[in-house]
C-alpha positions in Angstrom: -30.3 -22.0 -5.0 -27.7 -19.1 -5.3 -23.9 -20.3 -5.3 -23.4 -18.6 -1.8 -22.4 -19.7 1.6 -25.3 -20.5 3.7 -23.4 -19.3 7.1 -21.7 -16.0 6.1 -23.5 -15.3 2.6 -20.2 -15.2 0.8 -20.8 -15.3 -3.0 -19.1 -14.4 -6.4 -17.1 -11.4 -6.8 -17.0 -9.4 -9.8 -14.5 -7.1 -11.7 -12.1 -6.7 -14.5 -9.3 -8.7 -16.3 -6.8 -6.1 -17.1 -4.4 -7.2 -20.0 -1.0 -5.6 -20.4 -2.3 -3.3 -23.1 -4.7 -2.1 -20.2 -8.0 -3.8 -22.0 -10.6 -4.7 -19.7 -13.1 -7.7 -19.8 -15.4 -8.5 -17.2 -14.6 -11.6 -14.8 -15.7 -13.3 -11.8 -14.2 -14.8 -8.4 -16.1 -17.7 -7.1 -16.0 -18.7 -3.5 -14.6 -22.1 -2.6 -18.0 -23.8 -1.6 -18.2 -27.2 -0.1 -21.2 -29.4 0.4 -21.2 -30.4 4.2 -23.5 -32.4 6.2 -24.0 -30.2 9.0 -26.3 -30.4 12.2 -28.5 -27.3 12.2 -30.9 -26.8 15.3 -31.2 -30.4 15.9 -31.5 -31.8 11.8 -28.8 -32.9 9.6 -29.0 -31.1 6.4 -26.7 -30.7 3.3 -25.4 -27.1 2.9 -23.2 -25.1 0.9 -20.4 -23.6 3.1 -17.2 -21.6 2.4 -14.0 -23.1 3.5 -13.2 -20.0 5.8 -16.5 -21.1 7.8 -15.4 -24.5 7.8 -11.9 -23.6 9.2 -13.2 -21.4 11.8 -15.6 -23.9 13.1 -18.8 -21.8 12.5 -20.3 -25.4 11.3 -21.0 -28.5 13.2 -20.3 -31.3 10.9 -22.0 -34.7 11.1 -19.8 -38.0 10.6 -20.4 -39.8 7.6 -21.1 -43.2 8.9 -24.7 -42.9 9.6 -25.5 -46.4 8.3 -23.1 -47.9 10.4 -24.3 -50.3 13.1 -21.7 -52.3 15.3 -23.6 -55.3 15.1 -23.8 -55.6 11.2 -20.1 -54.8 11.0 -19.1 -58.2 13.1 -21.7 -60.5 11.2 -19.9 -59.4 7.8 
């Protein structure tokens, strides 16, 4: 699985570090990817999503309390 956003396709950027002496070495910029439980076409999946897609509301997140049952909470 590539380290890319599954919504917008954003992945690492490449370029150069440039020193004061103008020496150039290769480097990468990694996107800020988060693992999110999302509702995709009726099924819940864990997907990698960049923070820009999370902020803009392109992903429908699912709450983390999937095993919570009101009857069990009152019994314990």
